[in-house]
Each structure stands twice: as structure tokens, then as C-alpha cells.
mmCIF file of the C-alpha atoms, coordinates in Angstrom:
data_MODEL
# 
_entry.id   MODEL 
# 
loop_
_atom_site.group_PDB 
_atom_site.id 
_atom_site.type_symbol 
_atom_site.label_atom_id 
_atom_site.label_alt_id 
_atom_site.label_comp_id 
_atom_site.label_asym_id 
_atom_site.label_entity_id 
_atom_site.label_seq_id 
_atom_site.pdbx_PDB_ins_code 
_atom_site.Cartn_x 
_atom_site.Cartn_y 
_atom_site.Cartn_z 
_atom_site.occupancy 
_atom_site.B_iso_or_equiv 
_atom_site.pdbx_formal_charge 
_atom_site.auth_seq_id 
_atom_site.auth_comp_id 
_atom_site.auth_asym_id 
_atom_site.auth_atom_id 
_atom_site.pdbx_PDB_model_num 
ATOM 1   C CA . MET A 1 1   ? -37.178 -133.620 36.068 1.00 0.00 ? 1   MET A CA 1 
ATOM 2   C CA . SER A 1 2   ? -36.216 -133.289 32.441 1.00 0.00 ? 2   SER A CA 1 
ATOM 3   C CA . PHE A 1 3   ? -38.335 -132.952 29.327 1.00 0.00 ? 3   PHE A CA 1 
ATOM 4   C CA . ARG A 1 4   ? -37.682 -133.891 25.739 1.00 0.00 ? 4   ARG A CA 1 
ATOM 5   C CA . GLY A 1 5   ? -37.451 -131.188 23.114 1.00 0.00 ? 5   GLY A CA 1 
ATOM 6   C CA . ILE A 1 6   ? -36.213 -128.346 25.341 1.00 0.00 ? 6   ILE A CA 1 
ATOM 7   C CA . ASP A 1 7   ? -33.964 -125.920 23.534 1.00 0.00 ? 7   ASP A CA 1 
ATOM 8   C CA . ASN A 1 8   ? -31.060 -124.947 25.771 1.00 0.00 ? 8   ASN A CA 1 
ATOM 9   C CA . LYS A 1 9   ? -29.628 -122.357 23.398 1.00 0.00 ? 9   LYS A CA 1 
ATOM 10  C CA . ASN A 1 10  ? -29.754 -118.870 24.857 1.00 0.00 ? 10  ASN A CA 1 
ATOM 11  C CA . GLU A 1 11  ? -28.369 -116.883 21.973 1.00 0.00 ? 11  GLU A CA 1 
ATOM 12  C CA . PHE A 1 12  ? -30.377 -113.712 21.456 1.00 0.00 ? 12  PHE A CA 1 
ATOM 13  C CA . ARG A 1 13  ? -31.442 -113.154 17.856 1.00 0.00 ? 13  ARG A CA 1 
ATOM 14  C CA . GLY A 1 14  ? -34.433 -110.839 18.144 1.00 0.00 ? 14  GLY A CA 1 
ATOM 15  C CA . GLU A 1 15  ? -34.508 -107.118 17.461 1.00 0.00 ? 15  GLU A CA 1 
ATOM 16  C CA . GLN A 1 16  ? -36.227 -106.202 20.737 1.00 0.00 ? 16  GLN A CA 1 
ATOM 17  C CA . GLN A 1 17  ? -34.839 -106.614 24.233 1.00 0.00 ? 17  GLN A CA 1 
ATOM 18  C CA . MET A 1 18  ? -36.626 -109.714 25.461 1.00 0.00 ? 18  MET A CA 1 
ATOM 19  C CA . SER A 1 19  ? -35.987 -112.493 27.937 1.00 0.00 ? 19  SER A CA 1 
ATOM 20  C CA . ASN A 1 20  ? -35.773 -116.134 26.941 1.00 0.00 ? 20  ASN A CA 1 
ATOM 21  C CA . SER A 1 21  ? -37.071 -119.046 28.986 1.00 0.00 ? 21  SER A CA 1 
ATOM 22  C CA . ASN A 1 22  ? -33.622 -119.853 30.367 1.00 0.00 ? 22  ASN A CA 1 
ATOM 23  C CA . ASN A 1 23  ? -33.782 -116.575 32.321 1.00 0.00 ? 23  ASN A CA 1 
ATOM 24  C CA . ALA A 1 24  ? -37.196 -117.248 33.891 1.00 0.00 ? 24  ALA A CA 1 
ATOM 25  C CA . GLU A 1 25  ? -35.860 -117.399 37.422 1.00 0.00 ? 25  GLU A CA 1 
ATOM 26  C CA . GLY A 1 26  ? -38.171 -118.975 39.997 1.00 0.00 ? 26  GLY A CA 1 
ATOM 27  C CA . VAL A 1 27  ? -40.693 -120.158 37.370 1.00 0.00 ? 27  VAL A CA 1 
ATOM 28  C CA . HIS A 1 28  ? -41.793 -123.793 37.422 1.00 0.00 ? 28  HIS A CA 1 
ATOM 29  C CA . GLU A 1 29  ? -39.863 -126.003 35.027 1.00 0.00 ? 29  GLU A CA 1 
ATOM 30  C CA . LEU A 1 30  ? -43.035 -127.132 33.263 1.00 0.00 ? 30  LEU A CA 1 
ATOM 31  C CA . ILE A 1 31  ? -43.698 -123.555 32.199 1.00 0.00 ? 31  ILE A CA 1 
ATOM 32  C CA . THR A 1 32  ? -40.190 -122.905 30.921 1.00 0.00 ? 32  THR A CA 1 
ATOM 33  C CA . ALA A 1 33  ? -40.139 -126.308 29.183 1.00 0.00 ? 33  ALA A CA 1 
ATOM 34  C CA . ARG A 1 34  ? -43.353 -125.714 27.233 1.00 0.00 ? 34  ARG A CA 1 
ATOM 35  C CA . LYS A 1 35  ? -42.634 -124.780 23.638 1.00 0.00 ? 35  LYS A CA 1 
ATOM 36  C CA . SER A 1 36  ? -44.627 -124.541 20.407 1.00 0.00 ? 36  SER A CA 1 
ATOM 37  C CA . ILE A 1 37  ? -42.637 -126.911 18.216 1.00 0.00 ? 37  ILE A CA 1 
ATOM 38  C CA . ARG A 1 38  ? -43.086 -127.734 14.527 1.00 0.00 ? 38  ARG A CA 1 
ATOM 39  C CA . ALA A 1 39  ? -40.982 -130.891 14.216 1.00 0.00 ? 39  ALA A CA 1 
ATOM 40  C CA . PHE A 1 40  ? -42.853 -133.973 15.396 1.00 0.00 ? 40  PHE A CA 1 
ATOM 41  C CA . SER A 1 41  ? -41.876 -137.624 15.570 1.00 0.00 ? 41  SER A CA 1 
ATOM 42  C CA . ASP A 1 42  ? -44.149 -140.442 14.419 1.00 0.00 ? 42  ASP A CA 1 
ATOM 43  C CA . LYS A 1 43  ? -44.713 -141.679 17.981 1.00 0.00 ? 43  LYS A CA 1 
ATOM 44  C CA . ALA A 1 44  ? -48.415 -142.142 18.779 1.00 0.00 ? 44  ALA A CA 1 
ATOM 45  C CA . ILE A 1 45  ? -50.137 -140.757 21.879 1.00 0.00 ? 45  ILE A CA 1 
ATOM 46  C CA . ASP A 1 46  ? -51.580 -143.562 23.987 1.00 0.00 ? 46  ASP A CA 1 
ATOM 47  C CA . ASP A 1 47  ? -55.068 -143.530 25.533 1.00 0.00 ? 47  ASP A CA 1 
ATOM 48  C CA . LYS A 1 48  ? -53.853 -142.812 29.068 1.00 0.00 ? 48  LYS A CA 1 
ATOM 49  C CA . SER A 1 49  ? -51.879 -139.731 28.005 1.00 0.00 ? 49  SER A CA 1 
ATOM 50  C CA . PHE A 1 50  ? -54.668 -138.582 25.687 1.00 0.00 ? 50  PHE A CA 1 
ATOM 51  C CA . ILE A 1 51  ? -57.235 -138.735 28.490 1.00 0.00 ? 51  ILE A CA 1 
ATOM 52  C CA . SER A 1 52  ? -55.001 -137.022 31.062 1.00 0.00 ? 52  SER A CA 1 
ATOM 53  C CA . ILE A 1 53  ? -54.379 -134.051 28.757 1.00 0.00 ? 53  ILE A CA 1 
ATOM 54  C CA . PHE A 1 54  ? -58.098 -133.312 28.473 1.00 0.00 ? 54  PHE A CA 1 
ATOM 55  C CA . GLU A 1 55  ? -58.698 -134.109 32.126 1.00 0.00 ? 55  GLU A CA 1 
ATOM 56  C CA . ALA A 1 56  ? -56.273 -131.308 32.972 1.00 0.00 ? 56  ALA A CA 1 
ATOM 57  C CA . ALA A 1 57  ? -58.219 -128.930 30.722 1.00 0.00 ? 57  ALA A CA 1 
ATOM 58  C CA . ARG A 1 58  ? -61.483 -129.980 32.377 1.00 0.00 ? 58  ARG A CA 1 
ATOM 59  C CA . TRP A 1 59  ? -60.272 -128.721 35.762 1.00 0.00 ? 59  TRP A CA 1 
ATOM 60  C CA . ALA A 1 60  ? -59.574 -125.151 34.636 1.00 0.00 ? 60  ALA A CA 1 
ATOM 61  C CA . SER A 1 61  ? -61.400 -122.335 36.401 1.00 0.00 ? 61  SER A CA 1 
ATOM 62  C CA . SER A 1 62  ? -64.150 -120.412 34.604 1.00 0.00 ? 62  SER A CA 1 
ATOM 63  C CA . SER A 1 63  ? -66.664 -117.632 35.165 1.00 0.00 ? 63  SER A CA 1 
ATOM 64  C CA . ARG A 1 64  ? -69.726 -119.026 37.001 1.00 0.00 ? 64  ARG A CA 1 
ATOM 65  C CA . ASN A 1 65  ? -68.172 -122.453 36.480 1.00 0.00 ? 65  ASN A CA 1 
ATOM 66  C CA . GLU A 1 66  ? -69.610 -122.355 32.958 1.00 0.00 ? 66  GLU A CA 1 
ATOM 67  C CA . GLN A 1 67  ? -66.720 -124.386 31.503 1.00 0.00 ? 67  GLN A CA 1 
ATOM 68  C CA . PRO A 1 68  ? -67.248 -122.981 27.984 1.00 0.00 ? 68  PRO A CA 1 
ATOM 69  C CA . TRP A 1 69  ? -64.465 -125.000 26.339 1.00 0.00 ? 69  TRP A CA 1 
ATOM 70  C CA . ARG A 1 70  ? -65.275 -127.748 23.873 1.00 0.00 ? 70  ARG A CA 1 
ATOM 71  C CA . PHE A 1 71  ? -62.837 -129.841 21.833 1.00 0.00 ? 71  PHE A CA 1 
ATOM 72  C CA . ILE A 1 72  ? -63.031 -131.978 18.702 1.00 0.00 ? 72  ILE A CA 1 
ATOM 73  C CA . ALA A 1 73  ? -59.960 -134.194 18.832 1.00 0.00 ? 73  ALA A CA 1 
ATOM 74  C CA . ALA A 1 74  ? -58.449 -136.700 16.417 1.00 0.00 ? 74  ALA A CA 1 
ATOM 75  C CA . ARG A 1 75  ? -55.292 -138.751 16.732 1.00 0.00 ? 75  ARG A CA 1 
ATOM 76  C CA . LYS A 1 76  ? -53.378 -139.664 13.605 1.00 0.00 ? 76  LYS A CA 1 
ATOM 77  C CA . GLU A 1 77  ? -54.554 -143.271 13.646 1.00 0.00 ? 77  GLU A CA 1 
ATOM 78  C CA . GLU A 1 78  ? -58.120 -141.951 13.283 1.00 0.00 ? 78  GLU A CA 1 
ATOM 79  C CA . GLN A 1 79  ? -57.260 -141.219 9.688  1.00 0.00 ? 79  GLN A CA 1 
ATOM 80  C CA . GLU A 1 80  ? -60.543 -139.785 8.400  1.00 0.00 ? 80  GLU A CA 1 
ATOM 81  C CA . ASN A 1 81  ? -61.100 -137.326 11.239 1.00 0.00 ? 81  ASN A CA 1 
ATOM 82  C CA . PHE A 1 82  ? -57.420 -136.386 11.338 1.00 0.00 ? 82  PHE A CA 1 
ATOM 83  C CA . GLN A 1 83  ? -57.459 -135.599 7.611  1.00 0.00 ? 83  GLN A CA 1 
ATOM 84  C CA . ARG A 1 84  ? -60.691 -133.607 7.883  1.00 0.00 ? 84  ARG A CA 1 
ATOM 85  C CA . THR A 1 85  ? -59.087 -131.468 10.576 1.00 0.00 ? 85  THR A CA 1 
ATOM 86  C CA . LEU A 1 86  ? -55.872 -131.131 8.592  1.00 0.00 ? 86  LEU A CA 1 
ATOM 87  C CA . ASP A 1 87  ? -57.882 -129.905 5.591  1.00 0.00 ? 87  ASP A CA 1 
ATOM 88  C CA . CYS A 1 88  ? -59.040 -126.918 7.691  1.00 0.00 ? 88  CYS A CA 1 
ATOM 89  C CA . ILE A 1 89  ? -55.466 -125.726 8.309  1.00 0.00 ? 89  ILE A CA 1 
ATOM 90  C CA . ASN A 1 90  ? -53.761 -123.205 6.044  1.00 0.00 ? 90  ASN A CA 1 
ATOM 91  C CA . GLU A 1 91  ? -51.171 -124.685 3.688  1.00 0.00 ? 91  GLU A CA 1 
ATOM 92  C CA . SER A 1 92  ? -48.253 -122.898 5.379  1.00 0.00 ? 92  SER A CA 1 
ATOM 93  C CA . ASN A 1 93  ? -49.091 -124.669 8.639  1.00 0.00 ? 93  ASN A CA 1 
ATOM 94  C CA . ARG A 1 94  ? -50.233 -127.928 7.076  1.00 0.00 ? 94  ARG A CA 1 
ATOM 95  C CA . ILE A 1 95  ? -46.711 -128.576 5.746  1.00 0.00 ? 95  ILE A CA 1 
ATOM 96  C CA . TRP A 1 96  ? -45.493 -129.417 9.242  1.00 0.00 ? 96  TRP A CA 1 
ATOM 97  C CA . ALA A 1 97  ? -48.748 -129.956 11.179 1.00 0.00 ? 97  ALA A CA 1 
ATOM 98  C CA . GLN A 1 98  ? -49.458 -133.097 9.136  1.00 0.00 ? 98  GLN A CA 1 
ATOM 99  C CA . HIS A 1 99  ? -46.704 -134.866 11.075 1.00 0.00 ? 99  HIS A CA 1 
ATOM 100 C CA . GLY A 1 100 ? -48.286 -134.290 14.497 1.00 0.00 ? 100 GLY A CA 1 
ATOM 101 C CA . ALA A 1 101 ? -49.806 -137.145 16.492 1.00 0.00 ? 101 ALA A CA 1 
ATOM 102 C CA . MET A 1 102 ? -53.090 -135.345 17.198 1.00 0.00 ? 102 MET A CA 1 
ATOM 103 C CA . LEU A 1 103 ? -55.148 -132.367 16.095 1.00 0.00 ? 103 LEU A CA 1 
ATOM 104 C CA . ILE A 1 104 ? -57.584 -130.528 18.361 1.00 0.00 ? 104 ILE A CA 1 
ATOM 105 C CA . VAL A 1 105 ? -60.292 -128.104 17.261 1.00 0.00 ? 105 VAL A CA 1 
ATOM 106 C CA . VAL A 1 106 ? -60.885 -125.606 20.074 1.00 0.00 ? 106 VAL A CA 1 
ATOM 107 C CA . LEU A 1 107 ? -64.346 -124.085 20.556 1.00 0.00 ? 107 LEU A CA 1 
ATOM 108 C CA . ALA A 1 108 ? -65.880 -121.604 23.003 1.00 0.00 ? 108 ALA A CA 1 
ATOM 109 C CA . LYS A 1 109 ? -69.529 -121.524 24.052 1.00 0.00 ? 109 LYS A CA 1 
ATOM 110 C CA . LYS A 1 110 ? -70.655 -117.929 23.488 1.00 0.00 ? 110 LYS A CA 1 
ATOM 111 C CA . ASN A 1 111 ? -73.489 -117.643 26.025 1.00 0.00 ? 111 ASN A CA 1 
ATOM 112 C CA . PHE A 1 112 ? -74.027 -118.731 29.593 1.00 0.00 ? 112 PHE A CA 1 
ATOM 113 C CA . THR A 1 113 ? -76.154 -121.835 30.022 1.00 0.00 ? 113 THR A CA 1 
ATOM 114 C CA . THR A 1 114 ? -78.221 -120.705 33.016 1.00 0.00 ? 114 THR A CA 1 
ATOM 115 C CA . HIS A 1 115 ? -78.630 -117.113 31.803 1.00 0.00 ? 115 HIS A CA 1 
ATOM 116 C CA . ALA A 1 116 ? -79.241 -116.381 28.137 1.00 0.00 ? 116 ALA A CA 1 
ATOM 117 C CA . ILE A 1 117 ? -76.649 -113.614 28.015 1.00 0.00 ? 117 ILE A CA 1 
ATOM 118 C CA . PRO A 1 118 ? -73.237 -113.423 26.304 1.00 0.00 ? 118 PRO A CA 1 
ATOM 119 C CA . ASN A 1 119 ? -70.339 -114.842 28.261 1.00 0.00 ? 119 ASN A CA 1 
ATOM 120 C CA . ASN A 1 120 ? -67.741 -112.113 27.806 1.00 0.00 ? 120 ASN A CA 1 
ATOM 121 C CA . HIS A 1 121 ? -65.181 -114.257 29.604 1.00 0.00 ? 121 HIS A CA 1 
ATOM 122 C CA . ALA A 1 122 ? -65.572 -117.335 27.395 1.00 0.00 ? 122 ALA A CA 1 
ATOM 123 C CA . GLN A 1 123 ? -62.367 -116.890 25.403 1.00 0.00 ? 123 GLN A CA 1 
ATOM 124 C CA . HIS A 1 124 ? -60.466 -116.014 28.578 1.00 0.00 ? 124 HIS A CA 1 
ATOM 125 C CA . ASP A 1 125 ? -61.682 -119.207 30.228 1.00 0.00 ? 125 ASP A CA 1 
ATOM 126 C CA . VAL A 1 126 ? -60.927 -121.340 27.181 1.00 0.00 ? 126 VAL A CA 1 
ATOM 127 C CA . GLY A 1 127 ? -57.410 -119.925 27.363 1.00 0.00 ? 127 GLY A CA 1 
ATOM 128 C CA . LEU A 1 128 ? -57.124 -121.115 30.956 1.00 0.00 ? 128 LEU A CA 1 
ATOM 129 C CA . ALA A 1 129 ? -58.212 -124.606 29.899 1.00 0.00 ? 129 ALA A CA 1 
ATOM 130 C CA . ILE A 1 130 ? -55.656 -124.637 27.085 1.00 0.00 ? 130 ILE A CA 1 
ATOM 131 C CA . GLY A 1 131 ? -52.983 -123.547 29.554 1.00 0.00 ? 131 GLY A CA 1 
ATOM 132 C CA . ASN A 1 132 ? -53.795 -126.560 31.744 1.00 0.00 ? 132 ASN A CA 1 
ATOM 133 C CA . LEU A 1 133 ? -53.879 -128.815 28.704 1.00 0.00 ? 133 LEU A CA 1 
ATOM 134 C CA . ALA A 1 134 ? -50.497 -127.568 27.479 1.00 0.00 ? 134 ALA A CA 1 
ATOM 135 C CA . LEU A 1 135 ? -48.753 -127.992 30.836 1.00 0.00 ? 135 LEU A CA 1 
ATOM 136 C CA . GLN A 1 136 ? -50.147 -131.496 31.325 1.00 0.00 ? 136 GLN A CA 1 
ATOM 137 C CA . ALA A 1 137 ? -48.987 -132.404 27.829 1.00 0.00 ? 137 ALA A CA 1 
ATOM 138 C CA . THR A 1 138 ? -45.536 -130.969 28.550 1.00 0.00 ? 138 THR A CA 1 
ATOM 139 C CA . SER A 1 139 ? -45.274 -133.078 31.706 1.00 0.00 ? 139 SER A CA 1 
ATOM 140 C CA . LEU A 1 140 ? -45.727 -136.136 29.469 1.00 0.00 ? 140 LEU A CA 1 
ATOM 141 C CA . GLY A 1 141 ? -43.120 -135.027 26.929 1.00 0.00 ? 141 GLY A CA 1 
ATOM 142 C CA . ILE A 1 142 ? -45.847 -134.014 24.461 1.00 0.00 ? 142 ILE A CA 1 
ATOM 143 C CA . PHE A 1 143 ? -45.627 -130.587 22.841 1.00 0.00 ? 143 PHE A CA 1 
ATOM 144 C CA . LEU A 1 144 ? -48.423 -128.499 21.341 1.00 0.00 ? 144 LEU A CA 1 
ATOM 145 C CA . HIS A 1 145 ? -48.589 -125.762 18.741 1.00 0.00 ? 145 HIS A CA 1 
ATOM 146 C CA . GLN A 1 146 ? -51.696 -123.593 18.601 1.00 0.00 ? 146 GLN A CA 1 
ATOM 147 C CA . MET A 1 147 ? -52.692 -122.258 15.197 1.00 0.00 ? 147 MET A CA 1 
ATOM 148 C CA . GLY A 1 148 ? -54.898 -119.371 14.145 1.00 0.00 ? 148 GLY A CA 1 
ATOM 149 C CA . GLY A 1 149 ? -54.012 -119.924 10.495 1.00 0.00 ? 149 GLY A CA 1 
ATOM 150 C CA . ILE A 1 150 ? -57.106 -121.992 9.752  1.00 0.00 ? 150 ILE A CA 1 
ATOM 151 C CA . ASP A 1 151 ? -60.305 -121.790 7.707  1.00 0.00 ? 151 ASP A CA 1 
ATOM 152 C CA . TYR A 1 152 ? -62.845 -120.995 10.429 1.00 0.00 ? 152 TYR A CA 1 
ATOM 153 C CA . GLN A 1 153 ? -65.917 -121.397 8.264  1.00 0.00 ? 153 GLN A CA 1 
ATOM 154 C CA . LYS A 1 154 ? -64.644 -124.708 6.943  1.00 0.00 ? 154 LYS A CA 1 
ATOM 155 C CA . VAL A 1 155 ? -64.230 -125.946 10.513 1.00 0.00 ? 155 VAL A CA 1 
ATOM 156 C CA . ARG A 1 156 ? -67.800 -124.932 11.288 1.00 0.00 ? 156 ARG A CA 1 
ATOM 157 C CA . THR A 1 157 ? -69.149 -126.631 8.166  1.00 0.00 ? 157 THR A CA 1 
ATOM 158 C CA . ILE A 1 158 ? -67.138 -129.863 8.265  1.00 0.00 ? 158 ILE A CA 1 
ATOM 159 C CA . PHE A 1 159 ? -67.671 -130.491 11.968 1.00 0.00 ? 159 PHE A CA 1 
ATOM 160 C CA . GLU A 1 160 ? -71.224 -129.114 12.089 1.00 0.00 ? 160 GLU A CA 1 
ATOM 161 C CA . VAL A 1 161 ? -70.385 -126.657 14.861 1.00 0.00 ? 161 VAL A CA 1 
ATOM 162 C CA . PRO A 1 162 ? -73.550 -124.945 16.197 1.00 0.00 ? 162 PRO A CA 1 
ATOM 163 C CA . GLU A 1 163 ? -73.744 -121.152 15.945 1.00 0.00 ? 163 GLU A CA 1 
ATOM 164 C CA . GLU A 1 164 ? -73.690 -120.844 19.736 1.00 0.00 ? 164 GLU A CA 1 
ATOM 165 C CA . TYR A 1 165 ? -70.043 -121.953 19.665 1.00 0.00 ? 165 TYR A CA 1 
ATOM 166 C CA . GLU A 1 166 ? -67.123 -119.888 18.388 1.00 0.00 ? 166 GLU A CA 1 
ATOM 167 C CA . VAL A 1 167 ? -64.234 -121.545 16.568 1.00 0.00 ? 167 VAL A CA 1 
ATOM 168 C CA . ILE A 1 168 ? -61.051 -120.440 18.360 1.00 0.00 ? 168 ILE A CA 1 
ATOM 169 C CA . SER A 1 169 ? -58.115 -122.392 16.934 1.00 0.00 ? 169 SER A CA 1 
ATOM 170 C CA . ILE A 1 170 ? -56.689 -125.763 15.997 1.00 0.00 ? 170 ILE A CA 1 
ATOM 171 C CA . ILE A 1 171 ? -53.878 -127.297 18.038 1.00 0.00 ? 171 ILE A CA 1 
ATOM 172 C CA . VAL A 1 172 ? -51.393 -129.844 16.754 1.00 0.00 ? 172 VAL A CA 1 
ATOM 173 C CA . GLY A 1 173 ? -49.601 -131.988 19.312 1.00 0.00 ? 173 GLY A CA 1 
ATOM 174 C CA . GLY A 1 174 ? -47.085 -134.775 19.497 1.00 0.00 ? 174 GLY A CA 1 
ATOM 175 C CA . TYR A 1 175 ? -43.658 -135.876 20.606 1.00 0.00 ? 175 TYR A CA 1 
ATOM 176 C CA . PRO A 1 176 ? -40.681 -133.856 19.329 1.00 0.00 ? 176 PRO A CA 1 
ATOM 177 C CA . GLY A 1 177 ? -38.901 -135.005 16.202 1.00 0.00 ? 177 GLY A CA 1 
ATOM 178 C CA . SER A 1 178 ? -35.822 -133.915 14.275 1.00 0.00 ? 178 SER A CA 1 
ATOM 179 C CA . ASP A 1 179 ? -35.626 -130.344 12.995 1.00 0.00 ? 179 ASP A CA 1 
ATOM 180 C CA . GLU A 1 180 ? -34.094 -131.787 9.830  1.00 0.00 ? 180 GLU A CA 1 
ATOM 181 C CA . MET A 1 181 ? -37.552 -132.781 8.616  1.00 0.00 ? 181 MET A CA 1 
ATOM 182 C CA . LEU A 1 182 ? -38.556 -129.108 8.340  1.00 0.00 ? 182 LEU A CA 1 
ATOM 183 C CA . PRO A 1 183 ? -37.984 -126.697 5.433  1.00 0.00 ? 183 PRO A CA 1 
ATOM 184 C CA . GLU A 1 184 ? -34.818 -124.659 5.962  1.00 0.00 ? 184 GLU A CA 1 
ATOM 185 C CA . LYS A 1 185 ? -36.609 -121.435 6.912  1.00 0.00 ? 185 LYS A CA 1 
ATOM 186 C CA . LEU A 1 186 ? -38.671 -123.192 9.584  1.00 0.00 ? 186 LEU A CA 1 
ATOM 187 C CA . ARG A 1 187 ? -35.620 -125.123 10.772 1.00 0.00 ? 187 ARG A CA 1 
ATOM 188 C CA . GLU A 1 188 ? -33.919 -121.847 11.635 1.00 0.00 ? 188 GLU A CA 1 
ATOM 189 C CA . ARG A 1 189 ? -36.960 -120.604 13.567 1.00 0.00 ? 189 ARG A CA 1 
ATOM 190 C CA . GLU A 1 190 ? -37.221 -123.888 15.441 1.00 0.00 ? 190 GLU A CA 1 
ATOM 191 C CA . SER A 1 191 ? -33.747 -123.440 16.931 1.00 0.00 ? 191 SER A CA 1 
ATOM 192 C CA . LEU A 1 192 ? -34.460 -119.988 18.362 1.00 0.00 ? 192 LEU A CA 1 
ATOM 193 C CA . PRO A 1 193 ? -35.032 -119.659 22.120 1.00 0.00 ? 193 PRO A CA 1 
ATOM 194 C CA . ARG A 1 194 ? -38.484 -118.681 23.380 1.00 0.00 ? 194 ARG A CA 1 
ATOM 195 C CA . GLN A 1 195 ? -38.604 -114.929 23.974 1.00 0.00 ? 195 GLN A CA 1 
ATOM 196 C CA . ARG A 1 196 ? -40.889 -112.768 26.076 1.00 0.00 ? 196 ARG A CA 1 
ATOM 197 C CA . ARG A 1 197 ? -41.163 -109.038 26.750 1.00 0.00 ? 197 ARG A CA 1 
ATOM 198 C CA . GLU A 1 198 ? -39.569 -107.765 29.934 1.00 0.00 ? 198 GLU A CA 1 
ATOM 199 C CA . LEU A 1 199 ? -41.935 -107.516 32.931 1.00 0.00 ? 199 LEU A CA 1 
ATOM 200 C CA . LYS A 1 200 ? -41.454 -103.745 33.067 1.00 0.00 ? 200 LYS A CA 1 
ATOM 201 C CA . GLU A 1 201 ? -43.273 -103.566 29.716 1.00 0.00 ? 201 GLU A CA 1 
ATOM 202 C CA . LEU A 1 202 ? -46.202 -105.624 30.995 1.00 0.00 ? 202 LEU A CA 1 
ATOM 203 C CA . VAL A 1 203 ? -46.870 -104.736 34.644 1.00 0.00 ? 203 VAL A CA 1 
ATOM 204 C CA . PHE A 1 204 ? -47.729 -101.113 35.462 1.00 0.00 ? 204 PHE A CA 1 
ATOM 205 C CA . GLU A 1 205 ? -48.350 -99.179  38.667 1.00 0.00 ? 205 GLU A CA 1 
ATOM 206 C CA . GLY A 1 206 ? -51.003 -96.551  39.375 1.00 0.00 ? 206 GLY A CA 1 
ATOM 207 C CA . LYS A 1 207 ? -52.156 -96.159  35.772 1.00 0.00 ? 207 LYS A CA 1 
ATOM 208 C CA . PHE A 1 208 ? -51.523 -97.649  32.364 1.00 0.00 ? 208 PHE A CA 1 
ATOM 209 C CA . GLY A 1 209 ? -47.960 -97.054  31.207 1.00 0.00 ? 209 GLY A CA 1 
ATOM 210 C CA . ASN A 1 210 ? -46.589 -96.098  34.613 1.00 0.00 ? 210 ASN A CA 1 
ATOM 211 C CA . LYS A 1 211 ? -43.483 -98.082  35.442 1.00 0.00 ? 211 LYS A CA 1 
ATOM 212 C CA . ASN A 1 212 ? -43.817 -100.521 38.313 1.00 0.00 ? 212 ASN A CA 1 
ATOM 213 C CA . THR A 1 213 ? -40.800 -99.941  40.535 1.00 0.00 ? 213 THR A CA 1 
ATOM 214 C CA . VAL A 1 214 ? -40.541 -103.649 41.394 1.00 0.00 ? 214 VAL A CA 1 
ATOM 215 C CA . PHE A 1 215 ? -39.829 -104.516 37.752 1.00 0.00 ? 215 PHE A CA 1 
ATOM 216 C CA . SER A 1 216 ? -38.044 -101.389 36.548 1.00 0.00 ? 216 SER A CA 1 
ATOM 217 C CA . GLY A 1 217 ? -35.089 -101.584 38.901 1.00 0.00 ? 217 GLY A CA 1 
ATOM 218 C CA . GLY A 1 218 ? -36.211 -98.864  41.313 1.00 0.00 ? 218 GLY A CA 1 
ATOM 219 C CA . LEU A 1 219 ? -37.261 -95.236  41.040 1.00 0.00 ? 219 LEU A CA 1 
ATOM 220 C CA . GLU A 1 220 ? -35.826 -93.087  38.291 1.00 0.00 ? 220 GLU A CA 1 
# 
């Protein structure tokens, strides 16, 4: 299976020793294909694809099956709602996000429904839902870019978000377009391969900071 918008360049340009997605041996292609792009085409997202993306999010696991994720979504053809969402995004992101096919406000319900206590796993569970959403989108050739550079209070005010919900992010999504439409500085970033820390920096053994021999190439 192939996906549009995958960058096959594996040139290393970062300062730290990291792996890029081309070296993710044994990892499912959907995961290595997913990328947070900034260059979007003007192709619209049809109803069937739109529904399936959120259906995938709906089936994420969550603490006590609380399902704390909520979304306020607008496709570009829904001009008023799309613009209202766009107005909540910082200017540096709005420059390219305006060309996406859809915008999604992501919310998390702070407390459990059946017990009036804080749900300390709400953001974790919303993250799981977004992971499902992103992979389903990728399978359809749709790419997402999650943004924290937003006006959180403006989101709450414009969309009348109740206090019991936390504003997490806004996601822009769409089909990949030409990098040429981006400012030069962003164009350069767009061509870089995805990079991740080595597993030996992330997975420990025995206590925090202890090298895991599986990932560190054996005992030293």
C-alpha cells in the first residue's frame, strides 16, 4: 500500500542523533507514513471519509470507558465555522493552516461522568483518540497537523465551551499539496524527514535512566 505525501528523503539534518521514519523497522506502514504536513491541496474531504475519521477516534480506549474526547469540526465549505476556527489560530500557523480542508477543535472532559471526581487520564485518553483519528486519516491519504499555537480563551468564548471541558488543541487536515505554496523557511522544514529519539533514550530498565540492554546494544 502506498500513501500520498510521504517524504522518502533520509538525509539527516538535525543536531541530535535521532532516527527517521525510514528506519522504523517492523513498524506498520500507516505509522511511518503519518506526517504533520503544512502544504495542503484544495481537494475537499467527502462525507464518507469525514465520518470514518471520527469513527476511528470513537473506538479509542479510555479509563472507565469515559470517552472524554469531544470535537468541534468544520470543513472548508462550511465557511463561517471554518473561519471562526481559523481566527483562533496564531498568525504563524494561520498562514498555512488556512489552506487545509478541515479544522478540528479538540476538547477533553475534565471529570468523570459517573463519579464527580477529576479524570486524571482525560488528556491521555484524548491522545489515544487522536492517534486513531490520525491513522485512519492517513489510510485515506489525508494528513493532519496538530497545533498548540492557538488562543485557548478565544476558542472557549467563540464556541461556548463549558468549563467542564478543557481546550486541548486545534487540528488542521487535508490532502497534501505542493511545498511551493509555503514560505521559504517552512518549505525547507517540510522537506525534512521525521525524526525521533533513539529507543535507548526512552525505554529504561530497573529505574529511571538505567539503560535497557535490549535497546542499548548489550551490557557495557
